[in-house]
C-alpha positions as CSV (number, residue, x, y, z in Angstrom):
1,M,-113.8,-110.1,18.9
2,A,-110.7,-112.3,18.9
3,T,-109.7,-114.6,21.7
4,E,-107.7,-112.5,24.1
5,S,-104.2,-113.2,25.2
6,K,-103.5,-114.5,28.7
7,D,-101.2,-111.6,29.5
8,P,-103.0,-108.2,29.6
9,P,-101.3,-105.4,27.7
10,P,-99.5,-102.7,29.7
11,E,-101.6,-99.7,30.8
12,A,-101.1,-96.3,29.4
13,G,-100.4,-93.2,31.4
14,K,-102.9,-90.4,32.0
15,L,-104.7,-89.2,28.9
16,P,-103.7,-85.5,28.4
17,T,-107.1,-83.7,28.1
18,G,-106.2,-80.2,29.1
19,R,-106.3,-77.6,26.4
20,I,-102.9,-76.1,27.4
21,A,-101.2,-79.5,27.6
22,R,-102.4,-80.7,24.2
23,T,-101.9,-77.3,22.5
24,A,-98.4,-77.0,23.9
25,R,-97.3,-80.2,22.2
26,V,-98.6,-79.2,18.7
27,G,-97.7,-75.5,19.1
28,G,-94.2,-76.4,20.1
29,L,-93.9,-78.7,17.1
30,V,-95.2,-76.0,14.7
31,T,-93.0,-73.2,16.0
32,G,-89.9,-75.3,16.1
33,Q,-90.3,-76.8,12.7
34,G,-91.3,-73.4,11.2
35,L,-88.0,-71.9,12.5
36,R,-86.0,-74.8,11.2
37,W,-87.7,-74.7,7.8
38,A,-87.0,-71.0,7.5
39,G,-83.4,-71.5,8.4
40,M,-83.1,-74.3,5.8
41,R,-84.6,-72.1,3.0
42,T,-82.2,-69.3,3.9
43,A,-79.2,-71.6,3.8
44,N,-80.4,-73.1,0.5
45,R,-79.9,-69.7,-1.3
46,V,-76.1,-70.3,-1.2
47,R,-76.1,-74.0,-1.8
48,S,-75.9,-75.9,-5.0
49,P,-79.2,-77.3,-6.4
50,E,-78.2,-80.8,-5.3
51,R,-77.3,-79.8,-1.7
52,A,-80.4,-77.7,-1.5
53,A,-82.6,-80.6,-2.6
54,A,-80.8,-82.9,-0.1
55,A,-81.3,-80.4,2.7
56,Q,-85.1,-80.1,2.0
57,N,-85.5,-83.9,1.9
58,E,-83.7,-84.1,5.2
59,R,-85.9,-81.4,6.7
60,T,-89.0,-83.0,5.4
61,A,-88.0,-86.4,6.9
62,A,-87.3,-84.8,10.2
63,L,-90.7,-83.0,10.2
64,V,-92.6,-86.3,9.6
65,N,-90.6,-88.1,12.2
66,Q,-91.4,-85.5,14.8
67,L,-95.1,-85.5,13.7
68,V,-95.2,-89.2,14.3
69,A,-93.5,-88.9,17.7
70,Q,-95.8,-86.2,19.0
71,L,-99.1,-87.4,17.6
72,G,-98.4,-90.9,18.6
73,Q,-98.3,-89.8,22.3
74,M,-101.8,-88.2,22.0
75,R,-105.0,-90.3,21.7
76,G,-108.1,-89.0,20.2
77,A,-108.2,-86.7,17.2
78,A,-104.5,-86.0,17.4
79,M,-103.7,-89.6,16.5
80,K,-106.4,-89.6,13.8
81,V,-104.7,-86.7,12.2
82,G,-101.5,-88.7,12.0
83,Q,-103.3,-91.7,10.6
84,V,-104.9,-89.7,7.8
85,L,-101.5,-88.1,7.0
86,S,-100.3,-91.6,6.2
87,M,-102.4,-91.4,3.0
88,V,-100.8,-88.1,1.9
89,E,-98.2,-88.0,-1.0
90,F,-95.1,-86.2,0.1
91,D,-94.1,-84.2,-3.0
92,G,-90.4,-83.6,-3.6
93,L,-89.1,-86.7,-1.8
94,P,-87.4,-89.6,-3.6
95,E,-89.7,-92.6,-3.8
96,D,-87.8,-94.7,-1.3
97,Q,-87.9,-91.9,1.3
98,R,-91.5,-91.3,0.6
99,D,-92.4,-94.9,1.2
100,A,-90.4,-95.0,4.4
101,L,-92.1,-91.9,5.8
102,Q,-95.5,-93.0,4.9
103,A,-94.8,-96.4,6.5
104,K,-93.7,-94.5,9.7
105,L,-96.9,-92.5,9.7
106,A,-98.9,-95.6,9.1
107,E,-97.6,-96.9,12.4
108,L,-100.1,-94.6,14.1
109,R,-102.7,-97.3,13.8
110,D,-105.2,-98.1,16.5
111,D,-102.9,-100.2,18.6
112,V,-102.1,-98.4,21.9
113,P,-101.8,-99.4,25.5
114,P,-105.2,-99.4,27.4
115,V,-106.1,-97.0,30.2
116,P,-106.6,-98.3,33.7
117,F,-110.0,-100.0,34.2
118,S,-110.9,-97.9,37.2
119,K,-111.2,-94.8,34.9
120,L,-113.5,-96.6,32.5
121,E,-115.6,-98.1,35.3
122,R,-116.5,-94.6,36.5
123,L,-117.6,-93.7,33.0
124,M,-119.7,-96.8,32.6
125,R,-121.4,-96.3,35.9
126,D,-122.5,-92.9,34.7
127,E,-123.6,-94.3,31.3
128,F,-125.6,-97.2,32.9
129,G,-126.8,-95.3,35.9
130,G,-125.4,-97.7,38.4
131,P,-122.8,-100.5,39.0
132,L,-121.8,-102.9,36.3
133,S,-123.4,-105.7,38.2
134,R,-126.8,-104.3,37.3
135,V,-126.0,-104.9,33.6
136,F,-123.5,-107.7,33.4
137,S,-123.1,-111.0,35.2
138,D,-119.4,-111.0,34.4
139,F,-117.0,-108.3,33.1
140,D,-113.4,-108.9,32.3
141,E,-111.4,-105.9,33.5
142,R,-108.5,-106.7,31.1
143,A,-108.7,-105.0,27.8
144,F,-107.9,-107.1,24.7
145,A,-108.1,-104.2,22.2
146,A,-107.2,-100.5,22.6
147,A,-107.5,-97.8,20.0
148,S,-107.1,-94.0,19.7
149,I,-110.6,-93.2,21.0
150,G,-111.7,-96.2,23.1
151,Q,-110.9,-99.8,24.2
152,V,-112.7,-103.1,24.3
153,H,-113.5,-105.6,27.1
154,R,-115.4,-108.9,27.1
155,A,-118.4,-109.4,29.3
156,T,-121.5,-111.5,29.8
157,T,-125.0,-109.9,30.1
158,L,-127.5,-110.8,32.7
159,D,-129.3,-112.8,30.0
160,G,-126.2,-114.9,29.5
161,D,-125.1,-113.4,26.1
162,D,-121.4,-113.1,25.4
163,V,-120.6,-109.6,24.3
164,V,-117.8,-107.1,23.7
165,V,-118.0,-103.7,25.3
166,K,-116.3,-100.8,23.6
167,V,-115.8,-98.0,26.0
168,Q,-114.8,-94.4,25.1
169,Y,-111.8,-93.0,27.0
170,P,-112.8,-90.6,29.7
171,G,-112.0,-87.0,28.6
172,V,-111.3,-87.9,25.0
173,A,-114.4,-86.2,23.7
174,E,-113.5,-83.1,25.6
175,A,-110.0,-83.2,24.1
176,V,-111.2,-83.5,20.6
177,E,-112.2,-79.9,20.1
178,T,-108.8,-78.8,21.2
179,D,-107.2,-81.4,18.9
180,L,-109.3,-80.2,15.9
181,R,-108.2,-76.6,16.5
182,N,-104.6,-77.8,16.7
183,A,-105.1,-79.6,13.4
184,M,-105.5,-76.1,11.9
185,L,-102.1,-75.1,13.4
186,L,-100.6,-78.1,11.5
187,L,-101.8,-76.8,8.1
188,P,-98.6,-74.9,7.3
189,L,-96.6,-78.0,8.0
190,V,-98.9,-80.2,5.9
191,K,-98.6,-77.8,3.0
192,R,-94.9,-78.1,3.2
193,L,-95.1,-81.9,3.0
194,A,-97.7,-81.9,0.2
195,P,-98.1,-78.5,-1.6
196,S,-100.8,-79.9,-3.9
197,L,-103.1,-80.9,-1.0
198,D,-106.1,-78.8,-0.1
199,A,-105.2,-78.7,3.6
200,S,-108.3,-76.6,4.6
201,A,-110.6,-79.2,3.0
202,L,-108.7,-81.9,4.7
203,A,-109.1,-80.3,8.1
204,S,-112.9,-79.9,7.5
205,E,-113.2,-83.5,6.5
206,L,-111.3,-84.6,9.6
207,R,-113.6,-82.5,11.9
208,E,-116.7,-84.1,10.4
209,R,-115.5,-87.7,10.5
210,I,-113.9,-87.5,13.9
211,V,-116.9,-85.9,15.6
212,E,-119.1,-88.7,14.1
213,E,-116.7,-91.4,15.3
214,L,-117.0,-90.1,18.9
215,D,-120.7,-90.8,18.8
216,Y,-121.1,-94.6,19.6
217,E,-124.9,-94.3,19.0
218,L,-124.1,-93.3,15.4
219,E,-121.6,-96.1,15.1
220,A,-124.2,-98.5,16.4
221,Q,-126.6,-97.2,13.7
222,N,-123.9,-97.8,11.0
223,Q,-123.2,-101.3,12.3
224,R,-126.9,-102.2,12.3
225,R,-127.2,-100.8,8.8
226,I,-124.4,-102.8,7.3
227,G,-125.4,-105.8,9.4
228,R,-128.8,-105.8,7.5
229,L,-127.0,-105.7,4.2
230,Y,-125.0,-108.8,5.1
231,R,-127.5,-110.8,7.3
232,G,-127.1,-114.4,6.3
233,H,-124.1,-113.8,4.0
234,P,-122.2,-117.0,3.2
235,F,-118.8,-115.7,4.4
236,I,-119.1,-112.2,5.9
237,R,-120.3,-111.7,9.5
238,V,-121.3,-108.4,11.1
239,P,-121.8,-108.6,14.9
240,A,-125.2,-107.7,16.2
241,V,-125.5,-104.6,18.3
242,N,-127.1,-104.8,21.7
243,T,-129.2,-101.6,21.3
244,E,-130.6,-101.8,24.9
245,L,-127.2,-101.6,26.5
246,S,-125.4,-99.2,24.1
247,T,-125.1,-95.5,24.8
248,R,-123.3,-92.5,23.3
249,R,-120.0,-93.6,25.0
250,V,-120.4,-97.3,25.4
251,L,-121.1,-99.7,22.5
252,V,-122.1,-103.3,23.3
253,S,-122.0,-105.9,20.5
254,E,-122.2,-109.6,20.0
255,Y,-119.0,-111.5,20.7
256,I,-117.5,-113.2,17.6
257,E,-115.0,-116.0,18.0
258,G,-112.1,-115.7,15.6
259,E,-108.4,-115.7,15.0
260,R,-106.4,-112.4,14.9
261,F,-104.5,-111.2,11.9
262,E,-101.0,-112.4,13.0
263,A,-102.4,-116.0,13.3
264,V,-103.8,-115.7,9.8
265,R,-100.5,-114.7,8.4
266,R,-99.0,-118.0,9.5
267,L,-101.7,-120.1,7.6
268,T,-101.2,-121.9,4.3
269,E,-101.2,-119.9,1.1
270,P,-104.8,-121.0,0.0
271,Q,-106.1,-120.0,3.4
272,R,-104.4,-116.6,3.2
273,D,-105.7,-116.1,-0.3
274,S,-109.3,-116.9,0.7
275,Y,-109.1,-114.6,3.7
276,G,-107.6,-111.8,1.6
277,E,-110.3,-112.1,-1.0
278,I,-113.0,-111.9,1.6
279,V,-111.4,-108.7,3.1
280,F,-111.2,-107.3,-0.4
281,R,-114.8,-108.1,-1.2
282,F,-116.2,-106.6,1.9
283,Y,-114.6,-103.2,1.6
284,F,-114.7,-102.9,-2.2
285,G,-118.2,-104.3,-2.4
286,L,-119.5,-101.8,0.2
287,L,-117.8,-99.0,-1.7
288,Y,-118.6,-99.8,-5.4
289,R,-121.9,-101.7,-4.9
290,D,-123.4,-99.9,-1.9
291,R,-121.7,-96.5,-2.0
292,I,-120.4,-96.8,1.5
293,A,-116.8,-96.0,2.3
294,L,-115.5,-97.7,5.5
295,G,-112.3,-95.8,6.3
296,D,-110.7,-98.0,8.9
297,P,-109.9,-101.4,7.4
298,H,-106.8,-102.1,9.4
299,P,-106.3,-105.8,10.3
300,G,-107.3,-105.4,13.9
301,N,-110.9,-104.9,12.7
302,Y,-111.6,-108.4,11.3
303,L,-111.3,-111.9,12.5
304,L,-111.0,-115.3,10.8
305,R,-113.9,-117.4,11.9
306,P,-113.8,-121.2,12.5
307,D,-115.9,-121.8,9.4
308,G,-113.5,-119.9,7.1
309,G,-115.6,-116.7,7.0
310,V,-114.5,-113.4,8.3
311,G,-116.2,-111.2,11.0
312,F,-115.8,-107.5,10.5
313,L,-115.7,-105.0,13.4
314,D,-115.6,-101.2,13.9
315,Y,-118.0,-99.0,12.0
316,G,-117.1,-95.6,13.4
317,L,-115.3,-94.1,10.4
318,L,-117.8,-94.2,7.6
319,R,-118.9,-92.0,4.8
320,D,-121.8,-92.3,2.3
321,V,-120.5,-91.8,-1.2
322,S,-122.6,-89.7,-3.6
323,P,-123.7,-91.1,-7.0
324,A,-121.6,-88.4,-8.7
325,R,-118.5,-89.5,-6.7
326,A,-119.2,-93.2,-7.4
327,D,-119.5,-92.4,-11.2
328,A,-116.2,-90.5,-11.1
329,E,-114.4,-93.4,-9.4
330,H,-115.9,-95.9,-11.9
331,G,-114.8,-93.6,-14.7
332,I,-111.2,-93.5,-13.5
333,A,-111.0,-97.3,-13.0
334,H,-112.5,-97.9,-16.4
335,A,-110.0,-95.5,-18.1
336,V,-107.1,-97.1,-16.3
337,R,-108.3,-100.6,-17.3
338,A,-108.7,-99.6,-21.0
339,G,-105.3,-97.8,-21.0
340,D,-107.0,-94.7,-22.4
341,G,-105.0,-91.6,-21.3
342,A,-107.4,-89.1,-22.7
343,A,-110.4,-90.7,-21.0
344,L,-108.4,-90.8,-17.8
345,N,-107.7,-87.1,-18.0
346,S,-111.4,-86.4,-18.4
347,A,-112.3,-88.7,-15.6
348,L,-109.8,-87.1,-13.3
349,V,-111.2,-83.6,-14.1
350,A,-114.8,-85.0,-13.5
351,G,-113.7,-86.4,-10.2
352,A,-112.0,-83.1,-9.1
353,Y,-108.6,-84.8,-8.8
354,L,-107.4,-82.5,-11.6
355,P,-108.5,-78.8,-11.9
356,P,-109.9,-78.0,-15.4
357,D,-107.3,-75.3,-16.0
358,A,-104.5,-77.9,-15.2
359,A,-105.8,-80.6,-17.5
360,E,-103.6,-79.5,-20.5
361,L,-100.5,-79.3,-18.3
362,V,-100.6,-83.1,-17.5
363,D,-99.3,-85.5,-20.1
364,D,-102.0,-88.2,-20.6
365,E,-99.6,-91.1,-20.9
366,L,-97.6,-90.1,-17.8
367,A,-100.9,-89.6,-15.9
368,L,-102.0,-93.1,-17.0
369,K,-98.7,-94.5,-15.9
370,L,-99.0,-92.8,-12.5
371,M,-102.6,-93.9,-12.0
372,R,-101.8,-97.5,-13.0
373,R,-99.1,-97.6,-10.3
374,V,-101.7,-96.5,-7.7
375,T,-104.9,-98.2,-8.9
376,G,-103.8,-100.8,-11.5
377,W,-103.7,-103.6,-8.9
378,Y,-107.5,-103.5,-8.7
379,A,-108.5,-101.7,-11.9
380,V,-106.7,-104.0,-14.3
381,P,-107.5,-107.7,-14.5
382,G,-104.7,-110.3,-14.2
383,E,-103.4,-112.6,-11.6
384,R,-101.2,-110.9,-9.0
385,R,-99.6,-112.1,-5.8
386,F,-98.6,-109.4,-3.3
387,C,-95.1,-109.7,-2.1
388,G,-95.2,-107.3,0.8
389,E,-91.8,-105.8,1.8
390,Q,-89.9,-107.6,-0.9
391,E,-92.0,-105.8,-3.6
392,R,-91.3,-102.4,-2.0
393,H,-87.5,-103.1,-1.6
394,G,-87.3,-104.2,-5.2
395,R,-88.7,-100.9,-6.2
396,E,-86.2,-99.0,-4.1
397,R,-83.3,-100.6,-5.9
398,R,-84.2,-99.0,-9.2
399,P,-81.7,-96.3,-10.1
400,A,-82.9,-92.8,-9.7
401,D,-83.4,-90.6,-12.8
402,E,-83.3,-87.0,-11.4
403,E,-84.6,-85.4,-14.6
404,R,-87.5,-87.9,-14.8
405,Q,-88.2,-87.4,-11.1
406,A,-88.4,-83.6,-11.6
407,E,-90.9,-84.1,-14.4
408,V,-93.0,-86.5,-12.4
409,K,-93.0,-84.0,-9.5
410,R,-94.2,-81.3,-11.8
411,Q,-97.0,-83.5,-13.1
412,V,-98.1,-84.7,-9.6
413,S,-98.2,-81.1,-8.4
414,Q,-101.1,-80.4,-10.7
415,F,-103.3,-83.0,-8.9
416,T,-105.5,-82.4,-5.8
417,L,-107.1,-84.7,-3.3
418,P,-110.8,-83.9,-2.8
419,A,-111.7,-84.1,0.8
420,E,-114.6,-86.5,0.2
421,T,-112.2,-89.1,-1.3
422,I,-109.9,-89.3,1.8
423,L,-111.7,-92.3,3.2
424,I,-111.8,-93.9,-0.3
425,R,-108.1,-93.5,-0.8
426,R,-107.4,-94.6,2.8
427,M,-109.5,-97.8,2.3
428,H,-107.7,-98.7,-1.0
429,A,-104.3,-98.1,0.5
430,I,-104.8,-100.1,3.7
431,V,-106.5,-103.0,2.0
432,A,-103.4,-103.2,-0.4
433,V,-101.1,-103.1,2.7
434,V,-103.1,-106.0,4.3
435,L,-102.9,-108.1,1.1
436,G,-99.2,-107.5,1.0
437,Q,-98.8,-108.6,4.6
438,L,-100.8,-111.7,3.8
439,R,-98.7,-112.3,0.6
440,A,-102.2,-112.9,-0.9
441,G,-102.7,-113.8,-4.5
442,G,-105.7,-113.4,-6.8
443,D,-107.1,-111.7,-9.8
444,W,-108.0,-108.5,-7.9
445,G,-109.0,-106.7,-11.1
446,A,-111.5,-109.4,-12.1
447,I,-113.0,-109.4,-8.6
448,A,-113.2,-105.6,-8.5
449,A,-114.9,-105.7,-12.0
450,E,-117.9,-107.4,-10.4
451,Y,-118.5,-104.3,-8.4
452,L,-117.1,-101.7,-10.8
453,H,-118.4,-102.9,-14.1
454,G,-121.2,-105.4,-13.2
455,E,-119.2,-108.4,-14.6
456,A,-119.8,-112.0,-13.7
457,A,-118.4,-113.6,-10.6
458,A,-114.7,-114.3,-11.0
459,T,-114.2,-116.8,-8.2
460,P,-116.2,-119.4,-6.2
461,L,-116.6,-116.9,-3.4
462,G,-118.0,-114.4,-5.9
463,E,-120.5,-117.0,-7.2
464,A,-121.6,-117.6,-3.6
465,E,-122.0,-113.9,-3.0
466,A,-123.9,-113.3,-6.3
467,E,-126.3,-116.1,-5.4
468,Y,-126.8,-114.6,-1.9
469,F,-127.7,-111.2,-3.3
470,A,-129.9,-112.6,-6.0
471,R,-131.8,-114.7,-3.5
472,R,-132.4,-111.6,-1.4
473,G,-133.4,-109.5,-4.4
474,L,-130.7,-106.9,-3.7
475,G,-129.1,-104.9,-6.5
476,G,-126.2,-102.5,-6.6
477,D,-128.1,-99.6,-5.1
478,R,-129.6,-100.9,-1.9
């Protein structure tokens, strides 16, 4: 983990675990927004098309703002629901408003005030079967990382090893079942935000992934598995798990020294480029080479090491990708790279992003243009430097073409988002955001082609990685 700051972060209030308290928040949101939405639709019957569209946009914006406010106050699954919603396309909103609302939902990252140490200490005593002094020679009560499900402390074992201790919040597991039931209550609101989304499939995927994320023994298993893949890697480091001390609600790992993301953003351009490339290679390599989707690549989960390498943390949100899904993603990337609209249409159908009966309703060239906007940064070779906010604001200044927007909306409404791709899309989107915050440059398409199409190494880092895997005798399906 990163070097902690001298001033501990403020502590959070009591975690609301009661079924009534947590359901009341979501139930009140659903009821209130449902009434307001019905009122808006009634009023729109007598409004001009322009005023009706403006009213719906305003109601959608208000809905998302209230979702963020409510879910942001609730740890556990409730916050995870908000994080996943940041990956959803909000049909019917102008592009600038859509970007702004997605950015607001994306604020629901794993960066929340910690809970008082006394509450965690009682949980750890139960997990370890006695006082902390029986396990650690030193334990820092100040948290230096806090997330939606647990928080992290530094400690030293009785054997003298520097470790980090990830402790699950007391009561959060008990609250999750309530949160997941509440997620079902949100489905009508989600359908209003994104009519083309299969909300039921989304809820099912959320349930499976979040229940897994609560099991730190499973996360330890994931971490050991990926650690084996990268043992001795020239620039990627996965901390070792202390299996003996880890339990279902406490995960103890090797301490890794490194700089946090905000410090990296202040480095020179070549340093930021190298760091960005390593982050890209880790997540894209795992997905397209090893068929493992890591769904939480936000910048709090990796550290710049003194040797220029990067240490990667947090393996709770993980999904194995089937060969059929991997083939579909490869096919889409290949069609986008080739600029072949017909092949893209077929690949989207094969990947279940486009129902077969809707394939003829989607214009191949428009679909290609839409997919290039989403995937072109990594699917198409060519040097590109991310510009962060400037790039987004430049897009907002483009004059709106209402007729064109209506046609794009009609086309987009034909698409679906398969539940098994949620973590894939989330990984792509967050890595792109990170590269934008870094203002990182590189030929991302050429680097991705190493994993997508088996092409030769595009950079010195790629050559070092290829040599590492060749030396270990590891191929693409390990």
